[in-house]
N, C-alpha and C positions, 0 to 999 in steps of 0.2 A: 760853278767852277768845273773845269775840265777834269774828268775822272782819272784816278790813278797817278802813280809817280812815273810818268813817261816823258821822254823828250818829244815835243810836238813841233811840227813845221811852223815857221814864222809866217807863212803865206796861206796855207790851208790847214786842215785839222788832222792830217795823217800823222801817225806817231810811230815810235819804235816797237809797237806790237807787230808791225810788218817786218819780218826778218831781214829782208833785203833793202830796207830803207837806208838812205844816206843823206847827208846834209852838206850844203856848201858853206862857205865862210860866213854867209849871211843867215844861216839857219834854214835855208829853203831846201825842201826835200826833192829827191829825184822823181817822186810820183807826180807832183804837180808840174814839174819841168817837162817830163815826158808827155804829160797830158796836153800841154800847150803845143808841143811839137806835133802830136797826133791830131789835135784840133785843126791845125793848118792843113793837114793831109786830107781830112775827111769832110770838113765844112768849108764851103766856099763863101768868103766874106763879102765879095762883090754881089749885090742883089741882082744885078742884070744877068751876070753869068750864072748865078744860082737859079734864076728863073728859066734860063735857057736849058740848063741841065734837067730841071724838073719837067719842062715841056717835052724834052726829048724822051725822058723816061715814060711819061704818060702816053706819048705816041706809040712807043714800043709795047707797052702793056695793052693798049687798045688793039693794036694790030694782032698781037698774039691771041687775044680773046675773040677775034672776029668769028662769028658763026658758032660760038660756044655760049653756054648759059651764064658763064662768069668770065672775067678777064684777069682776076688775081685772087690770091688767098690772103686773108688777114686773120692772124690768130688774135683772139680777144680774151682778156682775163677779167675785165671790169676795172682795170687800172687806168690811170690817166693816159699813159703813152699809147697803149693799144687802142683805147677809145678815141683818142684824138686822131690817130692814124685812120681809123674808119671814117670819121667825119671828113677829113681832108680828102680822102680818096673819093668819097661821094661828091664833094664839092667840085672836084676836078673832072667829074663825069665818068668815073670808073664804075665797074660793076663787080664789086667784090663778093666773095663768099666768106662770111664770118665763120671762123672755126674756133670752137671752145673745147678744152679738155677738162672734164669733170672728174676730179680725183676723190670727191667726197668731203673736201675741206673748204668749199666755197663759203665765204662770209655771205650772209643774207643780203647785205648791201651790194655786194658784187653781182649777185644774181639779178637784183633790181636794176643796177646800172646797165647790165648787158641787155636786159629785156627792154628798157626804155630806149636804148640806142637803136637796136635792130628794128623796133617798132617805129620810132621816129624817123629813121632813115630809110625805111622800107627795104631792109637788107635781109637776105636769107641767112639762117644760122644753122650750122651743123655742129652738134655736140657729141663728142665721143665720151662715153661713160665707162670708167674703169670700175669693175665690180669691187665692192668694198672688201670682201674677204681677201681678194688678191692684192690690192694696194696695201691693206693693213699688214698682210704677211710679208710683203716686200719691205715695208717700213720696219717691221720687227727684225728682219734679217740685217738691215742697215744699222739699226740700233745695237744689235748683238755684236756686230763687227766693229763697233766703236770708231767708224770712219767719220771724217770731218764734214762730208757733204751729203747729207741725207736728201737734200733738195735736188741732187742729180736725178732722182726718180722723176720729178715733175718737169724738169727742163728737158730731159730725154723724151718723156712722153709727149710733151707739147711739140717738140721737133718732129717726132714720129708721125703725129697726127697731121700737121700742116704739110709736110712733105708728101704723105700718102694721098691727101686730098688734091694737092697740086698734080700729082701723077694721074690720079683718077680722071681729072678733067683736062689733062694735057696742057696745063698752065705752067708758064715759065717763071712767073713772078710771085714771090711771097713778100708782101709788104709788112715789115716788122716794125714794132714800136721802139726797137732798140735805137739808141741815139747817143751822140756825143754830149749834148747839152745837159742831160740829167744823169747819165751813167757812163760817161766816157772815160773816167779815170779807171785804170786797170785794178782789178781785185788782186791782192797779194796771192801768189801762187799757193801758199800753204793754207789759204782760207777756203779753197774751192777745189774742184776736180773736173776733169775732162767730161763734158756733158754728153758726149756721144759714145761713151765707153760702155756699150751694151754688154760686153763680156764681163766687166766688173760687176754689173748689176746681177747678171745670171749666176756668176761664180759665187758671189756673196750669198745669194738666195739659196743656192744648192748646198753650200757649206753649213748654213744655219737652219736648214729645214724649211725654207720658204716655199711658196707655191710655184706651180708651173705657170709659165707665161701664157695667158689666154686672151685676156682683154686689154692687157697693158701693151700699148703700141710701141714696143721696143725698137730702137734704131741703133745700129752699130756702124762700124767703119765701112764695111762693104755695101750695106744698104744706102748709106749716105753717099758713097761714091757713085752708086747707080743713079741716084736722084740727080746728082750734079752732072755726071758725064753723059748719061743716056737720056734722062728726062729733061736735061738742060734747065733745071730749077735754079733760080737766083734768089737768094735771101737778101733782101734790100733793106738797109737801115733807112727807112723812108723819111723819117723826121729830120734827117741830116740835109734833106733837099729843101727845107723851109727854115725860116727864122723861128725856131721853136723856143717858146718861153713857157715854162710850166704853169706859172700863175695865170697867164693869159688863157692858156688852154683850159685850165680848171674853171675859170670864169665863164668861158663860152659853153662848156659842158653843163655847168650849173644853170646857166640862163636858159639854154635851149632844150636841155634833155633831163632836167631834174637830177643831175649827177650828184652823188655823195662822195666826197674825197676821203682819203685815208691819212693816218698820221705820218706814215713813212712809205717809201717805195716798196712795192710788192706785198703790201699788207691786205690785198684783196682776198688772200687765203688765210684762214684761221691758223693752219699749221705754219705757214711761212712766217707770219708775224710773231707767233710764239717761239718758233725756232730761231729766227734772226734776232728777235727782241729779248729773248731770255735764255733759251737752251744753249745756243751757240756761244754767247759770251760766258755763260757759267761753266760749260764743260771745256771749251777750247780757248777761251780768251779772245775770240775774234768778234769784232763789232762792225758789221757791214755798213753801219751808218757813216763811218769815217770816210770811205771813198765816195759814197753817195753825196754826203753833205759837202765834201771837198770839191766835187764836181760843180755843185751849185755855186760855191764860193768863187771858183775859178772862171765861171761864165757870167759872173755878176748878178746872179739871181738870189744871192743871199750874202750877207756880210760875214766875215770871219767871226766877229763877236757873236752874231746870232747863232752860227754853227757851234761855237764853243758852248754857248748857253744850252743848246739842245743836247749836246753831248754830256752835259752835267745832269740831265734829267733821265728818268727811266724811258725806255723806248715805247712807251704807251701813254695815251692821254691821261691815265690815272692808275693808281695802284689797284683800284677796284676792277678796271678793265683787264689788267694783268692777271689778277686772281681768278676772274671769270674764265679767261682763256686757259689757264692752268687746269681748272676744274673740268672744263670741256675736254681738254686733251686727255686727261686721266680717264675720264668716263668713256670717251670714244675708243681709246686704245685698250681699255680694260686693265689699266695699270694701277697698282697701289702706290701710295706715297713712298713706301720703302723701295719699290722697284725703280721709281723715278729718281730718287736720291742716289741709289746704287749706280744707276746709269751715269748720272752726272759726275760721280766721283771716280769713275774708271778712266785710265789714261787713253790717249788717242792711239789708234792703230792706223798706219798709212793705208791708203787705198791700194797701193801697189804691193801690199803684203798678200793680196788676193789676186786671182786671175784678172788680167787687164789687157786691153788692146791699145794702150796709149802709145807704145813704141811703134806699132804698126801704123797708127794714125799719123804720127809724126813723119814717118817715111813717105806715106802717101801725100801728106801735105806738101812735102818738098817737091814731089812730082807735079802736083797741081801748080805750084808756083813756077816751075820750069815751063809749064804749058801756058802760063799767063792767065790762069783762072783765078777769080776772086772768091774768097771763102767768106760766107756770111757769119756774123757773130751771134751765137746763141747765148742768151742772157745767163749771168752768173750770180 
């Protein structure tokens, strides 16, 4: 049974926990309606035209990489989307550098997935390691601030790493696993925060006695603008160029590379799965499975009844797995049960209650659009 006493869309599984949701006379929500409109903009249904676009992209990537050790950057997490992006890039004759950001929370299965892939594909891997005391201190600051998007740390760091590696090798193309087929439905604005708000990260850290930034690959608006305008880096949602079906991708990964899948999207990180699967719903009432599962429903990769059934279950394979992650989180962070419960019971404080460069980014984004530049989507 679908959880809670909420009004749910009759076509997907979004509900009124999203503050800006609206329903038409048939009970269909604005989220899935907007998604279908965006799907038409980003994904080319005609296979011939889609292949032509893909061939054109591959040609540009190869030309940019001529005479260089690599021709593109691919950030890998051990998840399905980034793993399949790496496979398809190699099949198309590209020479990617696989880039991984190690925050100290990698699930063992994620590390194995990455190792099997880079070995099987004969791809070089660059791993940026954030020192544990530093990332732990930044997390403690975020928790003390009671903001909704602690994961902004990891999304910011990943963007910082891939853009810096692209600049290092003078590569113009970052092929990302972001895609419309499995994550195209927008995340409600109040569930997340601007991923490139470096000032927010440093401001919160300073206010709550966090560490100085040393190994954390921070990226903010000006650094991002430099990568886009001067380095000419393009963040490409690569899987939108192919007929991407998640189940087919998993089957190929398992068959050829011994891949181990996860219960839900982004669960290759122990913290991400505990945060999204337990802490975020408990503290803020936000369940990111709703837009993720709704996307699969709208692209025909899952039925609505199947999505509703999953929403009625805990976001873990079993209660035992959830309990194990909780124990791991408490031990790794050095938290007591009392501190954990006190954190969950405190009310939310908005990100913009602290220093932020969100307004500056929005002004710059308007300028980019006037110049006709396309802005890549950093995951949320």
